[in-house]
Residue, then its C-alpha position, 0 to 999 in steps of 0.5 A: x126205274x125199278x125192274x127185275x128182268x128184261x122180261x119184266x121190262x117188256x110188260x108194257x108190250x104184253x099184247x105183242x108178246x102174246x101174239x108172238x107166243x104162237x110163232x112156230x109156223x107149223x100147222x098143228x094137228x087137232x089132237x095137240x093139247x093146248x099144253x103141247x102147243x105151248x111147249x112146242x111153239x111158245x116155251x122157247x120165248x116165254x119159258x118152259x115154266x111160263x115164267x118168261x125169257x126173251x118175251x114176258x111171262x105168260x101165266x094166270x098171274x100175268x094175264x089176269x084180267x086180259x080180254x081173251x077176245x082182244x088176245x085172240x084178235x092180236x094172234x089172228x092179225x099179228x102185231x106191227x113192228x114185231x116178229x109176230x105175223x098174222x096167223x089167220x088161216x094158219x091156225x084154227x080159231x079153236x086152237x087159238x082160243x084153246x091156247x089163250x084159255x090154257x095160259x090164263x088158267x096156268x100158273x107159273x110152273x116149277x123150274x123143270x129139270x134138264x140133267x147131265x143124263x138128259x144132255x147126253x141122250x140129246x147128243x146127235x152126231x151128223x158127221x161120224x168121221x171128222x177126218x173126212x172134212x175138207x182141209x180148207x174152206x170150200x168157198x172163196x175167202x182170203x182170210x177166215x177172220x173175214x167171216x160174219x155170222x148172222x143169227x137168222x130167227x126166221x119168220x116164225x122163230x123156227x122152221x126153214x128160216x131159222x139158220x146161222x148164215x155166214x157172209x164173206x165181209x170182203x164182198x158181202x156174199x153169203x158163203x154158207x148157212x146152217x139150219x138150226x130148227x129153232x131161232x139161232x141166238x148166239x154164234x161163237x168161234x173157236x179161238x184156237x182152231x179157225x174151222x169151228x163155230x158154235x151156234x146156240x138157239x133159243x131152245x138151248x141146242x148147241x151146234x158144232x159147225x164146220x166153217x170149211x164145209x158149212x155144215x153142222x157136225x154135232x149138236x146137244x141140248x143143254x136146257x130149255x132156254x137161255x142164251x149164255x155160251x162161251x168158248x175157252x181160249x184154248x178151244x177145248x171147252x164150251x160153257x153154256x148156261x140156262x134160264x130154265x133150268x137154273x144151271x150151267x154146264x161145261x162141254x168138251x168142245x170137240x165132242x160136245x160131251x157134257x163134263x160137269x154141271x153147276x147149280x146156279x144159286x147163292x146169296x143175293x145182294x139183299x141177303x136172300x138165298x136164290x136160285x138164278x138164271x144164267x147171264x153172260x158166259x165168256x171165255x177170256x184171252x187172259x187166263x184159263x177161266x170162264x166168267x159167268x153171271x148169276x142174274x138173280x143172285x147178283x154174283x159173278x163166278x170165275x171157273x178154272x177149266x184146266x184145274x181138276x173139278x173145275x173149281x169156282x171163285x165167287x164174287x158176290x154183291x156185284x149188282x141186282x140182276x146181272x145180264x150181259x158183259x164185255x172184256x177189256x184190257x187184254x181180257x183182264x177186266x170184265x164189265x157187267x151190266x146190272x139192270x136194277x141198279x142201272x150200273x155197270x160193274x167192273x171186275x178184275x179177273x186177275x185179282x178176282x174182285x169187284x173194282x167199281x160200280x159205274x153209273x150206266x144210264x137207265x137199265x144197261x144192256x152192253x151187248x157184245x161190248x164196245x171198247x176202243x182206244x181214243x187218244x191214248x185212253x180206253x173208252x167203253x160205251x154202254x147202251x141202255x134199253x130202259x124207259x127213262x126221261x132222258x135216254x143216253x149212251x154212257x161213256x166210261x174211261x176204263x183206265x180210270x174207271x170213271x164216267x166221261x160223258x152220257x151222250x143223249x140219243x133218240x131212244x132206248x138202245x141195246x147193243x153198241x159196236x166200235x172198232x179201232x179203224x172206224x171213226x164211229x161207235x154205232x148203237x141200235x135204237x130199239x124204241x117202239x116207234x119209227x125210231x126203232x128203224x135207226x142206227x145212231x153213230x157217235x163220233x169217237x173223238x167228239x162223243x156226239x151223235x154225228x149221224x142217224x141211219x134209217x135201215x128200213x126195218x127194226x134196227x138190231x145188233x150193229x157189228x164191224x167187219x174184222x178190218x173195221x171197213x164195214x158196218x153190218x146191221x140187222x133190219x129185222x121184223x119187216x125188213x128181212x135183210x142185213x145192211x152193210x155200210x162203209x164205216x167212214x162214208x156211211x154209204x150203204x154198199x150192200x144188202x143181204x136178204x134173210x128172214x128176221x136177222x138178229x145177232x151179228x158176230x164177227x169171226x175176227x173178234x176172237x183175236x181181241x175178244x171185245x169190239x174195238x181193241x186191236x190185236x196189237x193193243x191186246x198184246x200190249x195189255x191195254 
């Protein structure tokens, strides 16, 4: 299957995406122009340039020939099994007609700028004197590593339901929540100081969160959209990337002050010079570097953040359209998903070179990664969300860099989770039918699907607790809760209600920086 982006993968779901474009929940004033309505409520998902992001592009080309009446009906009635609620009675018929007409007449726009000066002007300080913050958590928890963070999108992708919600994974109780205004997308934790977390939203704001008092102390807007964010192993720097505009920035993790921006461009594997979206950004426990994938240029850049000028080493011809990645082998190896090649590329961060390109099913999406030591060898598990005749989860021997098996599963998958103390690798089934409510569990020993769990809503982003005793799963869309299962018995032990939960992130993961490898295994460099 040939495709260039996840956004283009979803073109078959364009009708649902059109419905989602008005996902703000705010009652808009009559004076708002259709352009203003789009920028305020749609651009975070569909792109400030009308070129797409989480959802497909909405412009004159992509909507050519579409029936305005059909699109208006979808917006009014909503779309089953998506984030789109019915807007009948919330938005006026004139507002809906106006936005649809505007989109069908508007071409894709040039990539708008968001400069380092714009970032500096957007910086907000909510707590002026951080020395007044409490010296320990103000809630009951035996170990801060037991925190689970959930990116709750909210019913409309913004508003009161858009939050970062934190849960004590020993008793499955909420211990705090931080309002983010627009949908939270990524939660990362400071490896060197347990009190800090960083939340990035769909609209590219980054919030610095004090986990002890559960409040945001600062925020900065780093672009218009783009999920990429990583924290350095010493906790001093954050690197964030954007889809719009095509740049990345290094921030001081304490103050959120921007230190340097990088224009993302280069020669792609076909020899063309291209401007590029930012794919994954990751800090590694192995060295003082960030790794960033240039989605469209097919390159991975390694940035030395403790050297003057933040020098860059460029690894080229990694793959055609890169996106997410995970670390293994003590953070020395980086496994990068390449959509258009249906491969996962292995990169040696120590030697700064491409090791091998491994077969990875149909349109790989590895999420936060799943690497686990089984019978003395390190196995990696890769999910795939493309529409293929045969849907599989790829299993690689990461020591030998070879395919072990491709495990048949019941549909497209987006994110795997593994843990040294859990017997199963969990994958979310995202196919657009009733199977999308399910999580499938692959036995680590037999590499066969052992069980399927119906979570009652659209299944998303499984994640194990720090100790591996519990599996957390988002039941999004009309599920509106996070479910918790015993990792061994797979019995449901708790539910945590929230609006449209999505990504789940374990604080304990910063010890090993990839799901499945224990701290001891990290120290041994396995």
